[in-house]
VOTIVEX-900555 format. One line per field, with one value per residue (C-alpha): residue in one letter; chain; x, y, z. Coordinates in Angstrom, 1 decimal, padded with zeros to 4 digits. Layout:
// residues N
residu (A;...)
chaine (A;...)
X (X;...)
Y (Y;...)
Z (Z;...)
END
This chain:
// residues 697
residu (M;F;S;N;S;D;S;N;Y;F;Q;P;R;Q;R;F;F;R;S;G;E;F;E;M;E;L;N;D;L;F;N;K;K;Y;Q;F;R;F;D;V;D;W;K;L;P;D;K;E;L;W;F;S;A;P;P;W;K;L;K;E;L;D;I;L;K;N;R;L;N;F;H;K;S;Q;L;N;D;F;N;I;E;E;W;S;S;H;T;R;R;R;N;P;A;G;E;V;G;W;K;I;R;C;L;I;N;P;E;F;L;T;Q;A;W;T;K;F;Y;E;C;A;S;T;Y;N;I;V;P;R;Q;A;M;S;D;G;K;M;V;S;L;H;L;C;E;A;P;G;A;F;I;T;S;L;N;H;Y;M;K;L;N;Y;Y;N;I;D;W;K;W;I;A;N;T;L;N;P;Y;Y;E;G;N;S;P;S;N;M;I;S;D;D;R;F;M;F;H;T;L;D;N;W;D;F;G;V;D;N;T;G;N;L;M;D;W;E;N;S;Q;A;I;V;K;N;A;K;T;L;G;K;V;L;L;V;T;A;D;G;S;I;D;C;M;Q;R;P;E;A;Q;E;E;V;T;S;P;L;H;Y;C;E;I;V;T;A;L;Q;A;L;S;P;G;G;T;F;V;F;K;L;F;T;M;F;E;H;S;T;V;S;L;L;Y;L;I;N;H;L;F;G;E;V;N;I;Y;K;P;V;T;S;R;Q;G;N;S;E;V;Y;A;V;C;L;N;Y;K;G;I;A;N;L;E;M;Y;L;P;M;L;K;S;A;Y;G;T;E;I;Y;S;S;Y;T;L;F;P;L;E;A;I;P;E;S;F;L;K;Q;I;E;E;C;A;C;Y;F;C;S;I;Q;C;Q;V;I;N;E;N;L;Q;A;Y;L;M;Q;K;N;I;A;L;H;R;D;M;K;Q;I;R;S;L;V;A;T;E;F;I;W;Q;Y;G;L;K;P;L;D;Y;E;F;E;I;L;K;G;I;L;H;E;E;N;K;V;N;M;N;P;R;Y;H;R;G;S;Y;T;E;R;Q;L;Y;T;K;L;S;L;K;E;K;S;K;N;L;N;S;F;L;Q;A;E;I;L;T;N;P;L;I;L;I;N;E;P;V;K;W;L;S;F;Y;D;E;K;L;I;L;K;L;L;F;T;Y;G;L;P;L;Q;K;I;N;S;S;K;F;I;F;V;P;I;F;R;L;Y;Q;Q;I;L;T;E;G;E;F;K;E;I;I;F;T;K;G;I;K;S;S;E;Q;N;F;K;N;F;N;V;E;I;H;K;V;L;C;L;P;E;F;D;H;S;E;S;Y;G;V;F;E;K;R;C;L;Q;T;L;L;N;M;L;K;S;L;C;I;G;E;T;L;L;I;E;N;L;N;L;L;S;H;F;N;V;S;F;L;Y;I;V;S;K;K;C;F;E;R;T;G;F;T;S;S;D;S;I;I;L;C;N;L;L;N;K;A;A;F;D;Y;L;D;Q;I;Q;S;E;C;E;K;V;Q;S;D;D;K;K;D;V;L;N;S;L;P;V;Q;T;T;N;V;G;E;F;F;N;N;I;V;L;Y;N;N;T;F;Y;R;N;K;C;T;Y;Y;L;S;T;I;E;Q;T;V)
chaine (A;A;A;A;A;A;A;A;A;A;A;A;A;A;A;A;A;A;A;A;A;A;A;A;A;A;A;A;A;A;A;A;A;A;A;A;A;A;A;A;A;A;A;A;A;A;A;A;A;A;A;A;A;A;A;A;A;A;A;A;A;A;A;A;A;A;A;A;A;A;A;A;A;A;A;A;A;A;A;A;A;A;A;A;A;A;A;A;A;A;A;A;A;A;A;A;A;A;A;A;A;A;A;A;A;A;A;A;A;A;A;A;A;A;A;A;A;A;A;A;A;A;A;A;A;A;A;A;A;A;A;A;A;A;A;A;A;A;A;A;A;A;A;A;A;A;A;A;A;A;A;A;A;A;A;A;A;A;A;A;A;A;A;A;A;A;A;A;A;A;A;A;A;A;A;A;A;A;A;A;A;A;A;A;A;A;A;A;A;A;A;A;A;A;A;A;A;A;A;A;A;A;A;A;A;A;A;A;A;A;A;A;A;A;A;A;A;A;A;A;A;A;A;A;A;A;A;A;A;A;A;A;A;A;A;A;A;A;A;A;A;A;A;A;A;A;A;A;A;A;A;A;A;A;A;A;A;A;A;A;A;A;A;A;A;A;A;A;A;A;A;A;A;A;A;A;A;A;A;A;A;A;A;A;A;A;A;A;A;A;A;A;A;A;A;A;A;A;A;A;A;A;A;A;A;A;A;A;A;A;A;A;A;A;A;A;A;A;A;A;A;A;A;A;A;A;A;A;A;A;A;A;A;A;A;A;A;A;A;A;A;A;A;A;A;A;A;A;A;A;A;A;A;A;A;A;A;A;A;A;A;A;A;A;A;A;A;A;A;A;A;A;A;A;A;A;A;A;A;A;A;A;A;A;A;A;A;A;A;A;A;A;A;A;A;A;A;A;A;A;A;A;A;A;A;A;A;A;A;A;A;A;A;A;A;A;A;A;A;A;A;A;A;A;A;A;A;A;A;A;A;A;A;A;A;A;A;A;A;A;A;A;A;A;A;A;A;A;A;A;A;A;A;A;A;A;A;A;A;A;A;A;A;A;A;A;A;A;A;A;A;A;A;A;A;A;A;A;A;A;A;A;A;A;A;A;A;A;A;A;A;A;A;A;A;A;A;A;A;A;A;A;A;A;A;A;A;A;A;A;A;A;A;A;A;A;A;A;A;A;A;A;A;A;A;A;A;A;A;A;A;A;A;A;A;A;A;A;A;A;A;A;A;A;A;A;A;A;A;A;A;A;A;A;A;A;A;A;A;A;A;A;A;A;A;A;A;A;A;A;A;A;A;A;A;A;A;A;A;A;A;A;A;A;A;A;A;A;A;A;A;A;A;A;A;A;A;A;A;A;A;A;A;A;A;A;A;A;A;A;A;A;A;A;A;A;A;A;A;A;A;A;A;A;A;A;A;A;A;A;A;A;A;A;A;A;A;A;A;A;A;A;A;A;A;A;A;A;A;A;A;A;A;A;A;A;A;A;A;A;A;A;A;A;A;A;A;A;A;A;A;A;A;A;A;A;A;A;A;A;A;A;A;A;A;A;A;A;A;A;A;A;A;A;A;A;A)
X (048.5;049.4;047.8;049.6;047.6;050.3;053.2;054.1;055.2;058.0;060.4;064.1;065.8;068.4;065.8;065.2;068.9;070.7;074.3;074.6;074.4;072.9;074.2;076.4;073.6;071.3;073.9;074.5;070.7;070.0;073.0;073.1;074.0;076.6;077.3;078.9;081.8;081.5;084.7;084.8;086.8;083.8;082.1;079.0;079.7;079.0;075.4;076.5;077.7;074.4;072.8;075.4;077.2;076.1;075.6;078.8;079.7;082.2;084.1;084.1;080.3;079.6;081.5;079.3;076.1;077.1;077.9;074.5;072.6;074.4;073.1;069.6;069.6;069.9;066.3;064.9;063.5;061.9;058.1;057.5;054.9;056.9;060.1;058.3;056.9;060.3;062.0;059.2;060.0;063.7;063.1;064.7;062.3;059.3;057.7;058.2;054.8;053.0;054.5;053.8;050.2;049.8;051.4;051.1;048.2;049.1;047.0;047.4;050.4;052.2;055.8;056.2;055.0;057.8;060.5;059.6;059.6;063.1;064.3;062.6;064.0;067.5;068.2;065.9;064.3;062.4;064.5;065.6;063.6;060.4;061.2;061.9;058.9;056.6;055.1;056.0;054.6;055.5;055.1;054.8;055.5;054.5;052.9;050.1;048.7;049.7;051.6;054.5;052.0;050.4;053.9;055.0;051.9;052.7;056.3;055.3;052.7;055.2;058.2;057.1;053.5;053.9;054.7;051.7;052.1;050.3;050.7;050.0;050.6;050.8;050.5;049.2;045.4;043.7;040.4;041.7;041.1;043.9;046.6;048.3;047.7;051.3;052.6;049.8;048.9;045.2;044.8;042.7;041.7;043.5;043.3;039.5;039.1;041.7;041.2;041.4;045.1;046.0;047.1;046.9;048.2;046.6;045.5;044.2;046.3;048.7;051.6;054.6;056.6;054.6;056.3;052.9;051.7;055.0;054.8;051.2;052.1;055.0;052.9;050.1;052.5;054.1;050.7;050.5;053.7;057.4;057.9;060.5;060.1;059.7;059.4;059.4;058.7;058.1;058.9;058.0;057.1;060.3;058.9;059.7;063.2;064.6;068.1;067.4;065.6;067.8;067.5;063.7;063.1;065.7;063.5;060.9;063.5;064.8;061.3;060.9;064.2;063.7;060.2;061.5;064.3;061.8;059.4;061.8;062.6;066.1;067.0;064.5;064.9;064.4;063.9;063.7;063.9;066.4;067.8;071.3;074.0;075.6;074.4;075.5;072.1;072.1;075.8;075.1;071.9;073.8;076.6;074.0;072.3;075.6;076.0;072.6;072.3;074.5;074.4;073.5;073.0;072.1;070.2;068.7;065.9;065.8;062.2;063.1;063.3;067.0;067.2;066.1;068.0;065.8;067.6;066.6;068.6;068.1;069.2;069.4;069.8;068.8;070.9;068.0;066.8;069.0;071.9;069.9;068.1;070.4;070.2;066.4;066.0;068.3;066.5;063.2;064.4;065.0;062.0;059.8;061.5;063.8;066.7;067.0;067.5;069.6;072.1;073.8;073.2;076.9;079.9;082.1;085.1;083.1;082.7;085.7;087.5;087.1;083.3;083.3;085.4;082.7;080.0;081.9;082.3;078.6;077.5;079.8;078.6;074.9;075.5;077.5;074.7;072.1;074.3;075.0;071.3;070.4;073.0;071.9;068.2;069.3;071.2;068.4;066.0;068.2;068.6;064.9;065.2;068.0;066.1;069.0;068.9;065.2;065.5;068.1;066.0;063.0;064.9;066.5;063.0;061.7;064.7;064.5;060.8;061.6;064.6;062.6;060.0;062.7;065.2;062.6;060.6;057.3;054.2;050.5;048.6;045.0;042.6;042.0;045.6;045.4;044.7;041.4;040.6;040.3;038.3;040.9;040.9;037.2;037.3;037.7;038.0;038.5;041.8;040.6;044.1;045.9;049.3;048.9;052.4;052.7;055.2;058.9;060.7;061.8;058.2;057.0;059.7;058.8;055.2;056.2;057.7;054.7;052.5;049.0;047.5;049.8;049.1;045.4;045.7;047.9;045.3;042.5;044.1;044.5;040.8;039.8;042.1;041.9;038.6;036.0;036.6;036.1;032.5;032.6;032.7;029.6;025.9;024.5;020.8;019.1;018.8;019.8;017.2;018.0;016.0;018.2;015.4;015.4;012.9;014.2;017.9;019.4;022.3;025.0;027.0;030.7;032.6;036.1;038.1;041.3;043.2;040.8;040.9;042.5;041.5;040.6;043.7;042.4;039.3;038.1;035.0;036.4;038.5;041.8;042.9;039.7;040.3;044.1;043.2;040.7;043.5;046.0;043.8;043.3;047.0;047.7;047.0;046.0;043.6;042.0;041.6;039.9;037.5;036.4;036.4;034.2;031.9;030.9;028.5;024.9;022.7;020.2;018.5;015.4;013.4;010.9;013.7;013.7;010.0;009.4;008.0;010.8;009.4;012.6;016.0;019.2;022.3;025.3;028.2;031.4;034.5;036.7;039.7;039.4;038.9;039.7;037.6;036.6;035.0;033.3;032.0;030.4;028.9;027.2;026.0;024.2;022.6;021.6;020.1;018.0;016.6;015.8;013.9;011.8;010.5;007.1;006.5;006.1;008.3;011.3;014.5;017.1;020.6;023.1;026.9;026.9;030.5;030.7;034.4;034.7;033.6;031.8;029.4;029.1;028.0;025.5;024.0;024.0;021.9;019.3;019.1;018.7;016.5;014.6;013.8;012.0;014.4;017.7;018.5;022.0;021.7;024.1;023.9;025.7;022.8;021.3;017.5;016.1;012.7;009.6;010.5;009.1;010.7;011.5;012.3;015.5;016.7;017.8;020.9;021.7;021.3;023.7;026.3;025.8;026.1;029.4;030.8;029.9;031.8;035.1;034.6;036.9;039.7;042.1;043.7;040.5;037.5;034.8;035.9;033.3;030.1;029.9;032.4;034.0;032.8;029.3;029.7;032.5;030.8;028.0;025.6;025.6;029.4;029.5;026.9;028.7;031.8;029.8;028.2;031.6;033.2;030.4;030.5;034.2;034.3;031.7;033.7;037.0;035.2;033.6;036.8;039.0;036.4;036.2;040.0;040.4;038.0;039.8;043.4)
Y (023.1;026.2;027.6;027.0;029.7;032.2;029.9;031.9;034.7;032.6;032.9;032.2;035.0;035.7;037.1;040.1;041.3;043.4;042.1;042.1;046.0;046.0;042.7;044.3;046.5;043.6;041.4;044.2;044.7;041.1;040.3;042.9;040.4;039.7;036.5;036.3;034.0;032.3;031.7;028.8;030.9;033.3;032.7;034.2;036.3;034.9;035.4;037.9;040.3;040.4;043.8;044.8;047.6;051.1;051.6;052.0;053.4;052.1;054.9;053.3;052.7;056.2;057.6;055.5;056.7;060.3;059.8;058.3;060.9;063.6;062.2;061.7;065.3;066.6;065.5;067.5;070.3;068.0;067.6;064.0;063.3;064.9;063.1;059.8;060.2;061.0;058.0;055.7;056.7;056.0;052.7;050.0;047.4;049.7;047.5;044.2;044.3;045.4;042.6;040.0;041.2;040.9;037.5;035.8;037.6;036.1;036.4;039.7;041.0;043.8;045.0;042.8;039.8;040.3;041.0;037.8;035.7;036.9;035.9;032.5;031.8;033.2;031.3;028.3;028.9;025.6;023.5;019.9;018.9;020.1;018.1;014.9;015.3;016.3;019.1;022.5;025.3;028.9;031.8;035.3;038.2;041.8;040.5;042.8;043.0;039.4;039.4;037.3;034.5;034.6;034.8;031.8;029.9;030.7;029.6;026.4;025.4;025.8;024.2;022.1;021.1;017.8;019.5;019.9;023.6;025.4;029.0;031.4;035.2;038.1;041.8;044.9;044.3;046.7;046.0;047.2;050.9;051.6;050.9;053.8;054.1;055.3;051.9;049.8;048.6;048.8;047.0;043.9;042.6;039.3;039.2;039.6;036.3;034.4;035.7;032.2;032.1;035.4;035.6;039.0;037.8;037.6;041.2;041.3;044.2;042.2;044.1;041.8;043.9;042.5;039.4;037.7;038.2;036.8;033.7;033.1;033.4;031.0;028.4;028.7;028.3;025.2;023.4;023.2;021.2;022.0;025.7;025.5;029.0;032.4;035.7;039.2;042.3;044.8;048.5;051.7;055.0;057.1;060.0;062.5;061.0;059.7;060.0;057.6;054.8;052.1;053.2;053.7;050.2;048.2;047.4;045.9;043.9;042.6;041.3;039.7;037.9;036.7;035.4;033.7;032.0;030.5;029.3;027.8;024.1;023.0;023.2;026.1;029.3;032.9;035.8;039.3;042.9;045.3;048.6;050.0;048.2;051.2;050.8;048.6;047.0;045.7;044.6;042.6;041.0;040.0;038.5;036.5;035.3;034.2;031.8;030.3;029.6;027.7;030.5;034.2;036.4;040.0;040.6;043.6;042.4;044.2;045.1;046.8;050.5;051.1;054.5;053.2;051.3;048.2;044.8;041.3;038.9;035.3;032.9;029.2;026.0;027.0;025.2;025.1;026.7;024.5;026.8;029.7;028.2;029.5;033.1;033.4;035.1;037.9;038.2;038.3;041.1;043.5;042.5;045.6;047.4;050.3;048.0;047.4;051.1;051.8;048.9;047.1;043.4;042.7;044.9;046.0;044.1;040.8;041.0;039.8;042.2;039.8;040.0;043.8;043.9;041.8;044.2;047.1;045.5;044.7;048.1;049.9;047.9;048.6;052.2;052.9;051.5;053.7;056.8;056.2;055.8;059.0;060.9;059.4;060.3;063.9;064.2;062.8;065.3;068.2;066.8;065.9;067.1;064.6;062.2;059.7;059.2;058.4;056.2;054.0;053.7;052.7;049.9;048.8;048.7;046.4;044.1;043.8;042.8;040.1;038.9;038.7;036.3;034.2;034.0;033.0;030.7;032.4;030.8;031.4;029.4;028.3;029.9;026.5;026.6;030.1;030.5;032.3;030.7;033.9;036.0;038.8;039.2;040.1;042.6;046.3;048.0;051.7;052.8;054.3;055.2;057.1;058.8;061.4;063.0;065.8;068.5;068.3;067.1;070.7;071.9;069.2;070.2;073.9;073.2;072.4;075.9;077.8;080.0;078.9;081.1;079.8;076.2;076.9;078.3;075.3;072.8;074.8;074.7;071.0;070.7;072.8;071.1;067.5;067.0;069.5;069.0;065.2;064.5;060.9;061.7;063.6;062.9;065.6;065.3;065.9;062.2;059.1;056.4;052.7;049.6;046.9;045.2;041.5;039.6;036.2;036.9;034.8;036.7;034.8;037.0;036.4;038.3;039.6;040.5;042.5;045.4;048.2;051.2;054.3;056.3;055.7;056.0;054.4;053.0;050.8;053.0;056.3;057.9;058.1;061.7;063.1;061.4;062.2;065.9;065.7;064.0;066.6;069.5;067.9;067.1;070.9;071.5;075.2;074.1;071.5;074.0;076.5;073.9;072.5;076.0;077.4;074.4;071.9;073.1;072.5;070.7;072.9;070.3;071.0;067.8;068.8;068.2;064.5;064.0;061.7;062.2;062.1;060.8;060.9;062.5;061.2;063.4;061.4;063.2;064.2;062.1;064.7;062.4;062.7;059.0;055.9;055.5;052.0;053.2;056.1;053.8;051.4;054.3;055.5;051.9;051.9;055.3;054.1;050.9;052.7;055.0;052.1;050.3;053.4;053.4;052.0;050.0;052.3;055.1;056.7;057.7;060.3;059.8;062.6;062.2;058.4;057.5;054.9;054.5;051.4;047.9;047.7;050.5;049.6;046.0;047.5;049.6;046.7;044.7;047.4;048.2;044.6;043.3;046.3;049.2;049.4;052.0;053.6;057.2;058.7;062.5;065.2;066.9;064.2;062.1;058.7;058.1;054.7;054.8;052.8;050.3;046.9;044.3;044.7;041.1;041.7;043.8;040.4;040.7;044.0;042.7;039.9;042.5;044.5;041.4;040.4;043.9;043.8;040.5;042.1;045.7;045.2;043.8;046.6;044.3;043.0;044.5;043.5;045.0;043.5;041.4;040.4;039.0;041.7;039.6;040.6;044.3;045.3;044.5;045.7;048.6;048.8;049.2;051.7;053.9;053.8;055.1;057.8;058.9;059.0;060.9;063.5;063.6;064.2;066.5;068.7;068.5;069.6;072.5;073.7;073.2;075.1;077.9;078.3;078.3;080.8;083.2;082.8;083.1)
Z (-095.2;-097.2;-100.3;-103.7;-105.5;-105.2;-106.0;-109.1;-106.9;-105.3;-108.2;-108.0;-106.0;-108.7;-111.1;-108.8;-108.7;-111.3;-111.4;-107.6;-107.5;-104.0;-102.7;-100.1;-098.7;-098.5;-096.7;-094.1;-093.6;-093.0;-090.8;-088.0;-085.3;-082.5;-080.7;-077.3;-076.8;-073.4;-071.4;-069.0;-066.6;-066.1;-062.7;-061.2;-058.1;-054.7;-053.7;-050.9;-053.7;-055.6;-055.2;-052.6;-054.5;-055.8;-059.5;-061.6;-065.0;-067.5;-069.3;-072.7;-072.6;-071.3;-074.3;-076.6;-074.8;-075.1;-078.8;-079.5;-077.4;-079.4;-082.6;-081.2;-079.9;-083.4;-083.9;-080.9;-083.0;-085.6;-085.5;-084.5;-087.2;-090.0;-088.9;-088.6;-092.1;-093.5;-091.8;-093.0;-096.6;-095.8;-094.2;-096.4;-095.0;-095.6;-098.3;-096.4;-094.7;-097.8;-099.9;-097.2;-097.0;-100.8;-101.3;-097.9;-096.1;-092.7;-089.5;-087.6;-089.6;-087.8;-087.6;-084.5;-086.6;-089.1;-086.4;-084.6;-087.8;-088.5;-085.1;-085.4;-088.8;-088.3;-085.1;-085.4;-082.0;-081.7;-079.3;-080.0;-076.9;-078.6;-081.7;-079.7;-077.4;-080.2;-078.0;-076.7;-074.5;-075.2;-072.8;-074.2;-071.7;-072.3;-075.5;-076.5;-079.1;-079.9;-083.2;-081.8;-081.2;-084.7;-086.2;-084.2;-085.3;-088.9;-088.4;-086.6;-089.2;-092.0;-090.3;-087.4;-088.1;-086.1;-082.8;-080.5;-079.5;-076.7;-075.6;-072.8;-072.8;-070.3;-070.8;-069.1;-069.1;-071.5;-069.7;-066.3;-066.1;-063.6;-066.2;-067.9;-071.6;-072.3;-071.1;-072.4;-075.9;-076.0;-079.3;-078.3;-081.7;-081.1;-077.3;-077.3;-079.1;-077.1;-073.6;-072.0;-073.1;-071.3;-067.7;-066.0;-062.7;-059.3;-059.3;-062.8;-063.8;-065.9;-064.2;-064.6;-062.2;-059.3;-057.8;-057.0;-060.6;-062.0;-059.8;-060.8;-064.5;-064.2;-062.3;-064.9;-067.8;-066.3;-065.8;-069.7;-070.0;-070.6;-071.4;-074.1;-075.5;-073.7;-075.5;-073.9;-076.0;-073.2;-073.3;-071.4;-073.0;-073.0;-075.1;-072.3;-071.6;-074.9;-073.6;-070.7;-072.6;-071.2;-067.5;-067.8;-069.4;-067.4;-064.4;-066.7;-068.6;-065.3;-064.3;-067.8;-067.5;-063.9;-064.8;-068.0;-066.1;-063.7;-066.4;-068.9;-069.0;-069.7;-073.4;-073.9;-075.9;-074.6;-077.0;-075.4;-076.5;-075.1;-076.2;-075.6;-073.5;-071.8;-068.2;-065.4;-065.2;-068.8;-068.6;-065.4;-066.8;-070.0;-067.9;-065.9;-069.1;-070.6;-067.7;-068.1;-071.9;-074.3;-076.8;-076.5;-079.6;-080.1;-083.3;-085.1;-087.5;-090.8;-090.1;-086.8;-087.4;-088.4;-086.5;-083.1;-080.4;-080.4;-080.6;-079.6;-077.4;-078.8;-076.1;-077.0;-075.0;-071.4;-068.8;-066.3;-063.1;-060.9;-061.8;-060.3;-057.4;-054.7;-056.0;-056.2;-052.8;-054.1;-057.4;-055.6;-053.2;-056.1;-058.1;-058.7;-055.8;-055.3;-054.6;-058.4;-059.0;-055.9;-056.3;-059.1;-059.7;-059.8;-058.7;-061.5;-060.2;-060.2;-064.0;-066.0;-068.3;-071.2;-070.9;-070.7;-073.9;-075.6;-074.3;-075.6;-079.0;-079.2;-077.9;-080.3;-083.3;-082.8;-081.7;-084.9;-087.0;-085.3;-085.5;-089.2;-090.0;-088.1;-090.0;-093.4;-092.6;-091.7;-094.9;-096.9;-095.2;-096.2;-099.8;-100.5;-104.1;-104.9;-107.2;-107.4;-103.7;-103.7;-106.7;-105.0;-101.8;-103.8;-105.4;-102.2;-100.5;-103.3;-103.1;-099.3;-099.4;-102.0;-100.1;-096.9;-098.4;-100.2;-097.3;-094.7;-097.0;-096.3;-097.8;-097.2;-094.7;-095.2;-092.7;-091.0;-089.7;-088.3;-084.6;-085.2;-088.5;-090.5;-088.0;-087.9;-091.7;-091.5;-088.6;-089.2;-085.8;-085.5;-083.8;-080.5;-079.5;-082.2;-081.5;-078.9;-078.8;-081.3;-082.1;-081.4;-078.3;-077.6;-077.8;-075.4;-072.9;-073.3;-072.4;-068.9;-068.5;-069.9;-067.7;-066.8;-069.4;-072.1;-071.1;-071.3;-074.8;-075.8;-074.6;-076.1;-079.5;-079.3;-078.4;-081.4;-083.9;-082.9;-081.1;-082.0;-085.7;-085.4;-086.5;-085.3;-081.6;-080.9;-080.3;-082.6;-081.5;-078.2;-077.5;-079.3;-078.6;-078.8;-077.8;-076.3;-074.3;-074.7;-072.5;-073.6;-073.0;-070.3;-068.7;-066.7;-064.3;-064.5;-061.8;-062.4;-059.3;-059.1;-057.6;-056.5;-058.8;-057.3;-060.4;-064.0;-066.2;-069.3;-070.8;-073.7;-074.0;-075.2;-078.0;-076.1;-077.2;-075.6;-072.3;-072.3;-072.8;-069.8;-067.7;-068.8;-067.7;-064.2;-063.9;-063.4;-059.7;-060.4;-063.1;-060.9;-058.1;-060.4;-061.7;-058.4;-056.7;-059.4;-059.0;-061.6;-064.2;-063.0;-065.4;-067.2;-069.4;-071.2;-070.8;-073.5;-076.1;-075.1;-076.1;-073.2;-069.7;-067.1;-063.8;-061.7;-062.0;-060.3;-060.4;-059.3;-057.7;-059.7;-058.8;-057.1;-056.4;-052.6;-052.3;-054.4;-057.5;-056.5;-053.2;-055.1;-057.8;-055.3;-053.4;-056.6;-057.3;-053.9;-054.7;-058.2;-056.9;-054.3;-057.0;-059.4;-056.7;-056.0;-059.6;-060.5;-063.6;-066.6;-065.1;-066.7;-065.0;-066.1;-064.7;-064.8;-064.4;-064.8;-065.4;-068.2;-068.5;-066.3;-067.3;-063.9;-064.7;-068.4;-067.4;-064.9;-067.7;-070.1;-067.6;-066.9;-070.7;-071.7;-068.9;-067.3;-069.6;-072.9;-074.3;-073.4;-074.5;-074.8;-074.6;-075.9;-072.6;-070.5;-069.2;-069.7;-070.0;-068.9;-070.4;-069.3;-066.6;-067.8;-065.5;-061.8;-061.4;-063.3;-060.4;-058.9;-061.1;-059.6;-056.1;-056.8;-058.0;-054.8;-052.7;-054.4;-053.8;-050.1;-049.7;-050.7;-049.5;-046.5;-048.7;-049.8;-052.4;-054.0;-055.6;-058.1;-061.4;-063.8;-063.7;-067.3;-069.9;-072.1;-075.1;-074.0;-073.4;-075.8;-079.1;-081.4;-081.2;-077.4;-077.3;-080.1;-078.4;-075.0;-076.8;-078.5;-075.2;-073.4;-076.3;-076.1;-072.3;-072.0;-075.0;-073.2;-070.0;-071.7;-073.4;-070.2;-068.1;-070.5;-070.9;-067.1;-066.8;-069.6;-067.9;-064.6;-065.5)
END
């Protein structure tokens, strides 16, 4: 099952220690945990009391919250990249991933992989029911990019090989362009190959905070068998409100918990991420959880960044949905609605003092750890020349990495036991979504108070520094010609339906910082007014540079946000179809302003490039050339797409989002050139917009 070639690395642990010098530090790092002690006198409130009272605060927890926020506020003026680099060097678990990669080389190793492996090993998360049945289904909520799943696979193959394990996962759909990039992990390296295991709900967004999506996911998971493990690793971007992380993420955690409780079978395990425990919402949820599980633990893995608030609740031996059945209508009423923010799940007086004391103990314990780490990191930053300080940290990092592998019994797996049989080890995808937030928190807050002229300069400097200097995102010739035509290729249309797009918030077909800059420009009402008042730059293309005769030109309108993007896109489709049908065999069409951010339009271009035209040209001046029409019969594909769109055009909750599988369009030379075209297109737009704004303000 596993490879013995590296067995010489797994030496007795004692050899790596020098007379127990760091034994205490290691023990503290690997044992940051708290277990609740259930009292049989605790009772759930009557159902009439659920979501009946206004939010409340507990003085002791509020003091802890203020203490933590004071420590975090000391970091407000630090440049985020510089501080992250410093804390990475100070992270005692900083070499764990590197050592695991060298000695174990598991499938899809990330920090999430190591955190889950710690949870799984520390609490033995596989229920007895799974061992006795010899089978288990796991459901993974808010799971992208998928490392919990590959980590669980590694754990199961090493420890429970005889259990027949199936899995299903949910997350915000990276292929749905209406999802916000700040709340979505766009890394699809694992998902791309396992799409049949992912459930994006009835509307294809993957939004778990929609009740219908939640119910569809629960139903789907249960069709596979007994769900004996649920994980939930969701979070929401709190970069602009770091002091309110718990309040911002709590509605999502509520939806994760309610979904998990409906999916889990009796005896099952639930592992979910949470942050601090200062607010009424988290206190109430933990009180509910304590009634429904035999054991509730709060755990901070050693590989979870020591200076952040992240912890995991590991809940064992689920008592079953029967205990919750009568309360489901109340839980549903607050699911993804304003009720959850406006009311508290339980009134303060309905929660026993003995439980509140345990919450206070737990919150104080983890708060103290975080405050201490922040202080130590600040001191180390101010004492960067202290060699002894760095020498100790270097040694601790090495010991933690060794201890991790020894304590959790990690061994390599042969590729045949991996989920994707080694595929991910071979792939080398470019990160299309690097960190966008830069500067300090204070600087980001100050931006909102700048004048229009100062904002324009700020955005322009970002354009110059981060985008114009990047040579990989520009078509640097008048036209890049490619021949995709394949007469023998048999295409099978596969329609994807979902919530109609109001606007494009994200795309798999562009370098994200470019598109985020474009969005940021249009977010400013005054900027948007200047751009659309001045008029969009008219095309002044010199067709002679293209070295091909252009027979017809189609200039599609600019999306001006006055209607939903889905309606606009389908209108453009009709215009494009009419133009294509007017062409004669042998003619060439130039299309200006074709938006290639959506899978719908990219699939359309894929079809005409593969089945209709001899060559496709991507120009540096924002246009596409379809050269030499060879096959009009292939327009049948386009008619089918139009027909499918017409069937759902009166449904405001359903639209055609794609006509081909993403595995067809999102790979190879075609995909790479769509990305290159979009990068050039939106780079040009940002340059023109900022130039226009600068001249006006």
